[in-house]
C-alpha positions as CSV (number, residue, x, y, z in Angstrom):
1,M,43.7,49.5,18.7
2,K,43.9,45.7,18.7
3,K,40.7,45.6,20.7
4,Y,38.8,47.5,18.0
5,I,40.2,45.3,15.2
6,I,38.9,42.2,17.0
7,I,35.5,43.8,17.4
8,F,35.4,44.7,13.8
9,L,36.3,41.2,12.6
10,F,33.6,39.7,14.9
11,F,30.9,41.9,13.4
12,A,32.1,41.2,9.9
13,C,32.0,37.5,10.4
14,T,28.5,37.7,11.9
15,L,27.2,39.8,9.1
16,S,28.8,37.5,6.5
17,T,27.3,34.4,8.1
18,S,23.9,36.0,8.4
19,A,24.0,37.0,4.8
20,Q,25.0,33.6,3.7
21,K,22.2,32.0,5.6
22,L,19.7,34.5,4.1
23,I,20.8,33.7,0.6
24,N,20.6,29.9,1.2
25,D,17.2,30.2,2.7
26,T,15.7,32.2,-0.1
27,I,17.1,30.2,-3.0
28,T,14.4,28.3,-4.7
29,R,14.3,26.3,-8.0
30,T,12.1,28.2,-10.5
31,A,11.5,28.0,-14.2
32,T,10.5,31.1,-16.2
33,I,8.3,31.4,-19.2
34,K,9.7,33.5,-22.1
35,T,7.5,34.4,-25.0
36,T,7.9,35.9,-28.5
37,V,4.5,37.2,-29.7
38,T,3.8,37.8,-33.4
39,G,0.2,38.6,-33.9
40,N,-1.7,35.6,-32.6
41,A,1.3,33.2,-32.9
42,V,3.4,32.8,-29.8
43,L,6.7,31.0,-29.4
44,F,7.2,29.8,-25.8
45,T,10.6,29.0,-24.4
46,P,11.4,27.9,-20.9
47,E,14.4,29.1,-18.7
48,T,15.0,26.2,-16.3
49,P,17.6,25.9,-13.4
50,A,20.6,23.7,-13.7
51,L,20.0,20.0,-13.1
52,L,21.5,18.1,-10.2
53,Q,22.5,14.8,-11.9
54,I,21.8,11.6,-10.0
55,A,25.1,9.7,-9.8
56,G,25.2,6.6,-12.1
57,A,21.9,7.5,-13.8
58,P,21.5,8.5,-17.5
59,K,21.9,12.1,-18.4
60,A,19.4,14.3,-16.6
61,F,16.9,16.2,-18.6
62,Y,13.6,18.2,-18.4
63,T,10.2,17.3,-19.8
64,H,7.7,20.0,-20.2
65,F,3.9,20.4,-20.0
66,W,2.4,23.7,-21.3
67,E,-1.2,24.8,-20.8
68,F,-1.9,27.7,-23.1
69,G,-5.0,29.1,-21.4
70,D,-7.4,28.4,-24.2
71,G,-8.0,24.7,-23.6
72,N,-5.0,23.5,-25.6
73,Y,-1.7,22.1,-24.3
74,S,1.7,20.8,-25.5
75,T,4.5,18.6,-24.3
76,E,7.1,20.1,-26.6
77,P,10.1,21.8,-25.0
78,A,9.6,25.1,-26.9
79,P,6.2,25.0,-28.6
80,K,4.6,27.5,-31.0
81,H,0.9,28.0,-30.5
82,I,-1.6,30.0,-32.6
83,Y,-4.6,31.4,-30.8
84,K,-7.9,31.5,-32.6
85,K,-9.3,34.6,-30.8
86,T,-8.0,37.9,-29.4
87,G,-8.0,38.3,-25.7
88,D,-5.9,37.7,-22.6
89,Y,-4.6,34.2,-21.8
90,E,-2.8,32.8,-18.8
91,V,-0.1,30.4,-19.7
92,K,1.2,27.7,-17.3
93,L,4.3,25.6,-17.4
94,W,5.2,22.4,-15.5
95,A,8.9,21.4,-16.0
96,T,9.7,17.9,-14.7
97,N,13.3,17.1,-13.8
98,N,14.3,13.5,-14.8
99,Y,17.3,11.8,-13.3
100,D,17.7,14.8,-11.0
101,N,18.2,15.2,-7.3
102,G,15.6,17.6,-6.0
103,K,12.1,18.8,-6.5
104,P,10.7,20.0,-9.9
105,P,11.1,23.8,-10.3
106,T,8.1,26.0,-9.7
107,T,6.8,28.3,-12.4
108,R,4.6,31.4,-12.1
109,P,1.8,31.6,-14.7
110,K,2.3,34.3,-17.3
111,K,-0.4,36.4,-18.9
112,I,-0.2,37.3,-22.6
113,A,-2.4,39.5,-24.7
114,I,-3.4,38.7,-28.2
115,S,-4.6,41.9,-29.9
116,N,-4.9,40.8,-33.6
117,I,-5.2,37.7,-35.7
118,S,-2.3,37.4,-38.1
119,E,-2.3,33.7,-38.8
120,T,-5.2,31.2,-39.4
121,P,-4.9,28.2,-37.0
122,N,-4.5,24.9,-38.8
123,D,-7.0,22.7,-36.9
124,V,-5.8,19.1,-37.1
125,A,-7.5,16.3,-35.3
126,S,-5.1,15.2,-32.5
127,M,-7.2,12.4,-30.8
128,D,-7.0,8.9,-32.1
129,E,-9.8,7.9,-29.6
130,D,-12.9,9.6,-28.3
131,F,-11.8,9.6,-24.7
132,I,-8.3,9.9,-23.3
133,L,-6.7,10.4,-19.9
134,K,-3.2,11.9,-19.7
135,R,-0.9,13.2,-17.0
136,N,2.2,15.4,-17.0
137,R,4.3,13.3,-14.6
138,E,4.1,10.4,-12.2
139,P,2.8,11.1,-8.7
140,V,5.3,12.0,-6.0
141,P,4.1,12.5,-2.4
142,D,3.4,16.2,-1.6
143,E,3.8,17.3,-5.2
144,E,1.4,18.8,-7.8
145,M,0.6,17.1,-11.0
146,V,-1.8,17.8,-13.9
147,L,-4.5,15.3,-15.2
148,V,-5.9,16.0,-18.7
149,V,-9.3,14.6,-19.6
150,S,-9.7,14.8,-23.4
151,Y,-13.0,14.0,-25.1
152,K,-14.4,14.1,-28.7
153,N,-17.9,13.8,-30.1
154,P,-18.2,10.5,-32.0
155,K,-21.7,11.2,-33.2
156,E,-22.9,12.9,-36.4
157,Y,-24.9,15.4,-34.4
158,V,-24.5,18.0,-31.6
159,T,-24.5,16.3,-28.2
160,N,-24.8,17.2,-24.5
161,G,-23.2,14.7,-22.2
162,K,-21.4,13.9,-18.9
163,L,-17.9,13.2,-17.6
164,Y,-17.1,11.4,-14.4
165,L,-13.7,11.3,-12.6
166,F,-13.2,8.8,-9.8
167,Y,-10.1,8.9,-7.6
168,N,-8.7,7.8,-4.2
169,E,-9.0,4.0,-4.0
170,H,-10.7,2.4,-1.0
171,Q,-7.9,-0.1,-0.6
172,Y,-5.6,2.6,0.7
173,K,-6.4,4.1,4.0
174,A,-5.0,7.5,3.2
175,N,-6.1,9.6,0.3
176,N,-3.7,9.9,-2.6
177,F,-5.0,13.0,-4.2
178,E,-6.7,16.4,-3.5
179,I,-8.1,18.3,-6.5
180,L,-6.8,21.8,-6.2
181,E,-8.4,23.3,-9.3
182,T,-10.5,22.3,-12.3
183,R,-9.9,24.3,-15.4
184,T,-12.6,24.2,-18.1
185,Y,-12.8,26.2,-21.3
186,H,-16.1,25.2,-22.8
187,N,-18.6,26.0,-20.0
188,E,-18.5,22.5,-18.5
189,K,-20.4,22.6,-15.2
190,N,-19.6,20.9,-11.9
191,I,-22.6,18.9,-10.7
192,D,-23.4,17.6,-7.2
193,T,-21.7,14.2,-7.1
194,E,-24.7,12.7,-5.3
195,G,-27.0,13.6,-8.1
196,F,-26.2,10.7,-10.5
197,A,-28.8,10.5,-13.2
198,F,-29.5,7.6,-15.6
199,T,-31.8,7.3,-18.6
200,R,-32.0,3.5,-18.8
201,N,-31.9,4.1,-22.6
202,I,-29.4,2.5,-24.9
203,D,-28.3,3.7,-28.3
204,D,-28.4,0.7,-30.6
205,D,-27.1,2.6,-33.6
206,G,-23.4,1.9,-33.8
207,T,-23.0,1.1,-30.1
208,Y,-19.4,1.3,-29.1
209,L,-17.7,-1.0,-26.5
210,A,-14.8,-0.2,-24.2
211,T,-12.4,-2.4,-22.4
212,S,-9.6,-1.7,-19.9
213,N,-7.0,-1.9,-22.7
214,T,-8.8,0.8,-24.7
215,N,-9.6,-1.4,-27.7
216,F,-13.0,-0.4,-29.0
217,I,-15.3,-2.6,-31.0
218,E,-18.3,-1.7,-33.3
219,T,-21.4,-3.8,-32.9
220,K,-25.1,-3.8,-33.3
221,T,-25.7,-6.2,-30.4
222,V,-26.5,-4.7,-27.0
223,L,-25.7,-6.8,-24.0
224,Q,-26.2,-5.5,-20.5
225,D,-22.9,-6.2,-18.8
226,S,-19.9,-4.2,-17.6
227,T,-17.7,-5.2,-20.6
228,E,-19.8,-3.5,-23.2
229,K,-20.3,-0.4,-21.0
230,T,-24.0,0.1,-21.8
231,N,-25.2,-0.3,-18.1
232,L,-24.3,3.1,-16.7
233,P,-25.8,2.4,-13.2
234,L,-23.7,-0.7,-12.9
235,T,-20.5,1.1,-13.9
236,I,-21.2,4.0,-11.5
237,A,-22.0,1.5,-8.6
238,N,-18.7,-0.4,-9.3
239,S,-16.7,2.8,-9.4
240,K,-18.2,4.0,-6.1
241,A,-17.3,0.7,-4.5
242,Y,-13.7,1.0,-5.7
243,Y,-13.0,4.7,-5.2
244,K,-13.8,7.1,-2.4
245,N,-14.2,10.4,-4.3
246,W,-15.5,11.5,-7.6
247,K,-16.4,14.6,-9.7
248,L,-19.2,14.9,-12.2
249,L,-19.2,17.5,-15.0
250,E,-21.8,18.2,-17.7
251,F,-21.0,19.7,-21.1
252,N,-23.2,21.1,-23.9
253,N,-23.2,21.8,-27.6
254,L,-20.3,19.5,-28.5
255,Q,-20.1,19.6,-32.3
256,P,-19.5,16.4,-34.3
257,K,-15.8,15.4,-34.2
258,E,-15.0,18.4,-31.9
259,E,-12.3,17.8,-29.4
260,R,-12.1,19.4,-25.9
261,N,-9.8,19.2,-22.9
262,I,-10.4,19.6,-19.1
263,F,-7.4,20.1,-16.8
264,F,-7.3,19.0,-13.2
265,S,-4.5,20.1,-10.8
266,L,-4.0,17.3,-8.3
267,K,-2.0,17.7,-5.1
268,T,-0.5,14.4,-4.0
269,T,-0.9,14.1,-0.2
270,P,2.1,13.6,2.1
271,E,0.2,10.5,3.4
272,M,0.4,8.9,-0.1
273,L,2.0,5.5,-0.1
274,K,5.7,6.0,0.1
275,D,6.3,2.6,-1.7
276,T,7.9,3.6,-5.0
277,S,6.6,0.5,-6.7
278,A,3.0,0.8,-5.9
279,I,0.4,1.3,-8.7
280,I,-2.6,3.5,-8.1
281,S,-5.3,4.6,-10.5
282,V,-8.0,7.1,-11.4
283,R,-11.0,6.3,-13.5
284,G,-12.8,8.4,-16.1
285,I,-16.3,7.7,-17.5
286,Y,-17.5,9.5,-20.7
287,V,-21.2,9.7,-21.6
288,P,-21.2,11.4,-25.0
289,D,-25.0,11.8,-25.2
290,A,-26.9,12.3,-22.0
291,N,-30.1,10.8,-23.7
292,Y,-28.4,7.4,-23.5
293,D,-26.5,5.3,-21.0
294,N,-23.8,4.2,-23.5
295,H,-20.5,5.2,-22.2
296,K,-16.7,4.7,-22.3
297,V,-14.4,3.9,-19.3
298,K,-10.7,4.6,-18.9
299,D,-8.6,3.5,-16.0
300,M,-5.3,5.3,-15.9
301,E,-2.6,3.5,-13.8
302,M,0.2,5.5,-12.3
303,E,3.3,4.5,-10.4
304,I,4.2,6.3,-7.1
305,V,7.8,7.5,-7.3
306,T,10.1,9.5,-5.1
307,S,12.0,11.0,-8.0
308,H,11.2,11.3,-11.7
309,D,12.9,8.4,-13.4
310,P,11.5,7.2,-16.7
311,N,12.9,3.7,-16.1
312,K,11.0,2.0,-13.3
313,M,9.3,-1.2,-12.3
314,S,6.0,-1.4,-10.4
315,S,3.4,-3.8,-9.1
316,N,-0.2,-4.0,-8.0
317,G,0.9,-6.3,-5.1
318,T,2.2,-3.7,-2.8
319,F,0.1,-4.9,0.1
320,M,-1.8,-8.2,-0.1
321,N,-4.1,-10.3,2.1
322,Y,-2.2,-13.5,2.5
323,R,-5.5,-15.5,3.0
324,L,-6.6,-14.5,-0.5
325,V,-3.4,-14.6,-2.5
326,R,-4.2,-18.0,-3.9
327,F,-6.8,-16.3,-6.0
328,K,-4.8,-13.2,-6.9
329,T,-2.7,-12.7,-10.0
330,L,0.1,-10.2,-9.7
331,K,0.6,-7.6,-12.4
332,Y,4.0,-6.0,-13.0
333,K,4.9,-3.1,-15.3
334,I,8.4,-2.2,-16.5
335,K,8.7,1.2,-18.1
336,F,11.7,2.5,-20.0
337,Q,12.8,5.4,-22.1
338,N,15.5,5.7,-24.7
339,N,17.6,8.7,-23.7
340,G,20.1,8.3,-26.5
341,E,20.8,10.5,-29.6
342,G,19.6,7.7,-31.9
343,P,16.9,5.1,-32.1
344,A,17.1,1.8,-30.3
345,R,16.7,-1.4,-32.4
346,T,16.9,-4.0,-29.6
347,I,15.8,-3.6,-26.0
348,R,16.5,-6.3,-23.5
349,L,14.7,-6.4,-20.0
350,E,16.3,-8.7,-17.5
351,T,13.7,-9.0,-14.8
352,D,14.0,-10.8,-11.4
353,I,11.3,-13.4,-10.7
354,P,11.1,-14.3,-6.9
355,D,11.0,-17.9,-6.0
356,M,7.5,-17.6,-4.6
357,L,6.2,-16.9,-8.1
358,D,5.5,-19.5,-10.8
359,K,7.4,-18.5,-14.0
360,S,5.2,-20.9,-16.0
361,T,2.1,-18.7,-15.4
362,L,3.8,-15.5,-16.8
363,K,1.7,-13.9,-19.5
364,V,2.5,-10.7,-21.4
365,L,-0.6,-8.4,-21.2
366,D,0.6,-5.5,-23.1
367,M,3.7,-3.7,-24.5
368,Y,5.0,-0.7,-26.3
369,P,6.3,-0.6,-29.0
370,K,3.4,-2.7,-30.1
371,C,4.5,-5.9,-31.8
372,D,3.7,-9.6,-32.1
373,I,5.1,-12.3,-29.7
374,C,8.2,-13.9,-31.3
375,P,7.8,-17.4,-32.7
376,K,10.3,-20.1,-31.9
377,K,12.2,-19.5,-35.1
378,D,14.1,-16.3,-36.1
379,V,12.1,-13.7,-38.0
380,L,12.9,-10.3,-39.6
381,Y,9.8,-8.5,-38.4
382,S,9.3,-6.7,-35.0
383,C,8.5,-9.0,-32.1
384,L,8.8,-9.5,-28.3
385,D,10.7,-12.6,-27.2
386,T,10.4,-14.0,-23.7
387,T,12.9,-16.4,-22.2
388,F,13.7,-17.6,-18.7
389,T,16.7,-18.4,-16.6
390,K,16.5,-19.9,-13.1
391,T,15.8,-16.5,-11.5
392,Q,14.8,-14.2,-14.3
393,A,12.4,-13.5,-17.1
394,I,14.1,-11.9,-20.1
395,F,12.0,-9.8,-22.4
396,T,13.6,-8.8,-25.7
397,F,12.2,-6.3,-28.2
398,K,13.7,-7.3,-31.6
399,N,13.8,-5.4,-34.8
400,I,12.1,-2.3,-33.4
401,Y,12.5,1.4,-33.8
402,L,12.3,3.5,-30.5
403,P,13.4,7.1,-31.0
404,G,15.9,8.6,-28.6
405,S,15.0,11.7,-26.5
406,E,18.2,13.4,-27.7
407,Q,17.5,12.5,-31.3
408,K,17.1,15.3,-33.9
409,N,13.5,16.2,-34.8
410,V,12.0,14.2,-31.9
411,K,9.7,16.6,-30.1
412,E,7.3,14.2,-28.5
413,Y,9.0,12.6,-25.5
414,D,6.2,10.0,-25.1
415,S,7.4,8.5,-28.4
416,T,10.7,7.6,-26.8
417,K,9.1,5.6,-24.0
418,G,8.1,1.9,-23.9
419,F,6.8,-0.7,-21.4
420,V,6.0,-4.3,-20.8
421,K,3.1,-5.3,-18.7
422,Y,2.8,-8.9,-17.5
423,S,0.9,-11.0,-15.0
424,I,2.1,-13.9,-12.9
425,K,0.7,-16.2,-10.3
426,F,2.0,-17.5,-7.0
427,A,3.7,-20.9,-6.8
428,K,2.0,-23.7,-5.0
429,D,4.2,-23.6,-1.9
430,F,5.3,-20.1,-0.7
431,H,5.9,-18.4,2.6
432,K,4.6,-15.1,3.9
433,Q,7.6,-13.0,3.2
434,K,8.0,-9.9,1.1
435,T,9.7,-10.1,-2.3
436,K,11.9,-7.6,-4.3
437,S,12.2,-7.5,-8.0
438,R,14.1,-5.1,-10.3
439,T,15.0,-5.0,-14.0
440,A,18.2,-4.4,-15.9
441,I,17.3,-2.4,-19.0
442,I,19.7,-2.7,-22.0
443,F,19.4,-0.6,-25.1
444,D,21.2,-2.2,-28.0
445,K,24.7,-2.8,-26.7
446,N,24.8,0.0,-24.1
447,D,25.5,-0.5,-20.4
448,P,22.4,-1.7,-18.4
449,I,20.2,0.7,-16.5
450,I,19.0,-0.7,-13.2
451,T,15.5,0.1,-12.1
452,N,14.1,0.6,-8.6
453,Y,13.1,-2.4,-6.5
454,S,9.4,-3.4,-7.0
455,T,8.3,-4.9,-3.7
456,T,5.4,-7.1,-2.7
457,R,4.3,-7.2,0.9
458,F,1.6,-9.0,2.9
459,L,-0.7,-7.3,5.4
460,P,-0.2,-8.8,8.9
461,G,-3.7,-10.3,9.0
462,I,-5.2,-11.8,12.1
463,S,-5.1,-15.4,13.1
464,I,-7.4,-16.5,16.0
465,G,-6.6,-19.7,17.8
466,A,-8.6,-21.9,20.1
467,K,-6.6,-23.5,22.9
468,V,-7.4,-26.1,25.6
469,G,-5.2,-28.0,28.0
470,V,-4.2,-29.0,31.5
471,N,-1.7,-27.7,34.0
472,S,0.6,-29.8,36.1
473,F,1.8,-28.3,39.5
474,S,4.3,-30.7,41.0
475,D,4.7,-28.7,44.2
476,L,1.0,-28.5,45.1
477,N,-1.1,-31.2,46.8
478,N,-4.1,-32.6,45.0
479,S,-3.8,-30.1,42.2
480,E,-6.3,-30.3,39.4
481,S,-6.1,-27.6,36.8
482,Y,-7.4,-27.2,33.2
483,F,-8.0,-24.2,31.0
484,F,-9.4,-23.0,27.7
485,G,-9.0,-19.7,25.8
486,A,-8.0,-17.9,22.6
487,T,-4.9,-16.7,21.0
488,L,-4.2,-13.8,18.7
489,S,-1.3,-13.7,16.2
490,P,-0.5,-12.6,12.7
491,Y,-2.0,-14.9,10.0
492,K,0.4,-17.6,8.9
493,S,3.7,-15.8,9.8
494,Y,6.8,-17.1,8.2
495,R,9.4,-17.1,10.9
496,L,9.3,-14.6,13.8
497,Y,6.0,-13.2,15.2
498,W,4.3,-12.0,18.4
499,Q,1.4,-13.9,20.0
500,V,-1.0,-12.8,22.7
501,E,-3.3,-15.1,24.6
502,L,-6.2,-15.0,27.1
503,M,-6.7,-18.2,29.1
504,N,-9.5,-19.0,31.5
505,N,-8.0,-21.2,34.1
506,F,-9.8,-23.4,36.7
507,H,-7.5,-24.6,39.5
508,N,-8.3,-26.6,42.7
509,Y,-5.5,-27.6,45.1
510,N,-4.6,-28.0,48.8
511,A,-2.0,-26.1,50.6
512,N,0.5,-27.7,53.0
513,T,-1.0,-29.0,56.3
514,N,0.4,-27.3,59.4
515,V,0.5,-29.3,62.7
516,S,1.5,-27.9,66.1
517,E,1.8,-29.8,69.4
518,G,2.4,-29.0,73.0
519,F,1.2,-28.9,76.6
520,V,-1.6,-26.7,77.7
521,Q,-3.2,-26.0,81.1
522,D,-6.9,-25.4,81.6
523,A,-8.5,-23.1,84.1
524,Q,-8.5,-25.7,86.9
525,G,-4.7,-26.1,86.5
526,L,-5.0,-29.5,84.8
527,R,-2.1,-30.1,82.4
528,F,-2.7,-32.1,79.1
529,F,-1.3,-32.6,75.6
530,Q,-2.8,-30.7,72.6
531,R,-2.4,-31.1,68.9
532,T,-3.7,-28.4,66.4
533,T,-4.0,-29.4,62.7
534,S,-4.8,-26.7,60.1
535,S,-5.3,-27.2,56.4
536,N,-6.3,-25.0,53.5
537,S,-8.0,-25.8,50.1
538,F,-8.4,-23.4,47.2
539,K,-10.8,-23.2,44.3
540,N,-9.5,-20.5,41.9
541,I,-10.7,-19.1,38.6
542,D,-7.6,-17.4,37.1
543,W,-7.0,-15.4,34.0
544,D,-3.6,-16.0,32.3
545,V,-2.4,-13.4,29.9
546,P,0.8,-14.6,28.1
547,V,2.7,-12.4,25.7
548,L,5.3,-14.3,23.8
549,L,7.6,-14.1,20.8
550,R,7.4,-17.3,18.6
551,Y,9.7,-18.6,15.9
552,N,8.7,-21.3,13.4
553,L,11.6,-23.6,12.6
554,N,9.7,-25.0,9.7
555,N,6.1,-25.8,8.8
556,Y,5.8,-28.2,11.7
557,I,8.0,-27.2,14.7
558,G,7.7,-23.9,16.6
559,L,9.4,-22.4,19.6
560,G,8.4,-19.6,21.9
561,A,9.3,-17.5,24.9
562,G,7.8,-14.6,26.8
563,L,6.1,-13.3,29.9
564,Q,2.9,-14.3,31.6
565,N,0.7,-12.4,34.0
566,T,-1.9,-14.3,36.1
567,I,-4.6,-12.9,38.3
568,S,-7.2,-14.7,40.3
569,I,-10.6,-13.2,39.4
570,S,-12.2,-15.5,41.9
571,E,-10.5,-17.2,44.8
572,K,-12.4,-19.4,47.3
573,Q,-10.4,-20.5,50.3
574,E,-11.6,-23.1,52.9
575,Q,-9.7,-23.4,56.1
576,S,-10.2,-26.3,58.4
577,V,-8.7,-26.3,62.0
578,L,-8.8,-29.5,64.1
579,I,-8.0,-29.2,67.9
580,E,-7.4,-32.5,69.7
581,Q,-6.6,-32.9,73.4
582,F,-5.0,-36.1,74.8
583,E,-4.7,-37.5,78.3
584,G,-1.1,-37.9,79.4
585,D,2.1,-36.4,78.0
586,T,1.8,-37.6,74.4
587,S,-0.7,-38.0,71.6
588,Q,-0.7,-41.7,72.3
589,G,-3.1,-41.4,75.1
590,P,-6.9,-41.4,75.0
591,V,-8.6,-38.3,73.4
592,I,-10.1,-36.1,76.0
593,S,-11.8,-33.7,73.4
594,S,-11.8,-33.0,69.7
595,K,-13.2,-29.9,68.0
596,E,-13.0,-29.0,64.2
597,E,-13.8,-25.6,62.8
598,T,-14.2,-24.7,59.1
599,T,-14.2,-21.2,57.6
600,S,-14.7,-20.0,54.1
601,T,-13.6,-16.8,52.5
602,T,-13.9,-15.5,48.9
603,N,-11.7,-12.8,47.2
604,S,-11.7,-11.3,43.7
605,F,-8.8,-10.0,41.6
606,T,-6.0,-11.1,43.9
607,N,-2.8,-13.0,43.6
608,L,-1.2,-11.1,40.7
609,R,1.7,-13.3,39.6
610,T,4.3,-12.8,36.8
611,G,6.6,-15.3,35.3
612,L,8.6,-16.4,32.4
613,L,7.4,-19.1,29.9
614,F,9.2,-21.3,27.4
615,E,7.4,-23.6,24.9
616,A,7.6,-25.9,22.0
617,T,4.9,-27.0,19.5
618,A,4.6,-29.8,17.0
619,G,2.0,-30.1,14.3
620,F,1.0,-27.4,11.8
621,A,3.0,-24.5,13.1
622,R,1.6,-21.7,10.9
623,I,-2.1,-22.6,10.6
624,G,-4.2,-25.5,11.7
625,P,-3.9,-27.9,14.7
626,S,-0.8,-28.6,16.8
627,L,0.2,-29.9,20.3
628,G,2.4,-28.0,22.7
629,A,4.2,-28.1,26.0
630,R,5.0,-25.0,28.0
631,Y,6.9,-24.4,31.2
632,I,6.0,-21.4,33.3
633,L,8.7,-20.2,35.7
634,N,6.8,-18.0,38.2
635,F,8.6,-15.5,40.3
636,E,6.6,-16.7,43.3
637,K,7.5,-20.0,45.2
638,N,5.6,-23.2,44.5
639,F,3.9,-21.9,41.4
640,N,6.2,-23.3,38.7
641,Y,4.3,-25.7,36.5
642,W,4.0,-27.5,33.2
643,Q,1.2,-26.8,30.7
644,F,0.2,-29.4,28.0
645,Y,-2.2,-28.2,25.4
646,A,-3.8,-28.5,22.0
647,I,-4.3,-25.5,19.7
648,W,-6.0,-24.8,16.4
649,K,-5.2,-21.6,14.6
650,F,-7.6,-20.3,12.0
């Protein structure tokens, strides 16, 4: 009986464990679309899973992006949408989890049927500009996001035009995006991206201009440059030089003031930069009338993140070429969101400024809420004040009104967000080392919210050096040795770095002379004294391949240690043998006979030698000329030597 009980318990535990594993493996985070349909009016509500609060972060919450299947969208949590026509529509929802541990929930599209028109839609113009790019969330590696391209006809007549979308910047080796789907609702057509067409015509009547900050200017003057955006071939060429991929769509019959949306589902690739402070971009180009080359350009910058956090700091200096940073201006962007139940009146951003940056060159490029820069005196109107400490820049929004996401009657979450974008240059003297910056965000008198670290790094770069010098072998006779070659190392490394060299070494020396003496007897039985002297000389062409780890103590002194392999690619050996015979019992007698023989042999790729090396340099340690001394301790006898050289790194 006891035996059966044990067996029963064993199977029960096994089944329980299996069931538990099955449940855990099949649990996924999903959001469900719920609808209430009244004629052609539909109320949408989401059912979302519980949030997994990030410890120490503000209260977690969802933001929503709805696509209604008729070319319209909403970011309200529970929107009401009125359809213009009867028919079947597929509704999509993307719910984004902010301050939450885990991936956003997935949502199955839901089909709804509109069978009758009970309400008349109230068409209200929603676009303040003629061309807008929006996204539903920041890009996270291996996650889907939606890009919305909105365009409006600014003309007083019906137009046919073109839309370009450029993505995946050349500066990043891996692609950041794949376009999974393009959803159009007004018969926009995909065109072969190689088939760019230009008219070379310009519309002089009310020409509009576009800049990167989306400020548009009316003018009658037409200048052919990239600022005024009338030279479409130039804009396309510049965009192709900056981005790897692009899409081209054509549209027709766009009525005056009519607004349209195109939706792109983008899959962020796993190879996307994992740096959470990197800024990437996509570019849209809008040609409202295909008869003319007048166009508008929008660059939409995005910050790569690993979790959805509205408060973040980012930079365009993720990876930089150290040779060119003197001419580069860094741009930083600090984003924040008021997650309170009421509006914020004062927002203080305490931002770290690394030592390698020059605080005096800081310029505020843009901000939201939009306001003036504060004067030196106190004022009652809204403004942005910038002050400095030894290690920080402090941006303070004064006398503003930024709604809270939990505030009553606030439906548009974008209205609760703000940012400061600024540029700054490098100081005159700085080293090749990465920097880290972050910001403490303080809403009114609340506790600070600390952002992620925004990092700047330098690409290793390549420094090629020319090297020439002499070798001193104290244990070899008549040694003459000199060399020249090249070095390879990271460009202008700060402290520790690897260096590889290839030296072409010319070496002439004599080996030790061997003398043997003794009595010999000839064929007739005569006995005499004989001395044999043999000597060897070498003429070598060697290849030295040192690999060493170097450390710069400062800008002028460097130390190094490593291994060196040497091989003789050509070795010419001459051996001379002198045989002398003397009358009598010693070499003091008269010479009976003397004979000298010389032989020569040549070998290739012989004498592989390995040793340790230690060195010190003085001069310009990181880049430029310097002098050095190196001691090579070979593992073979008689080949320890000193090396004295001059080197110039470029």
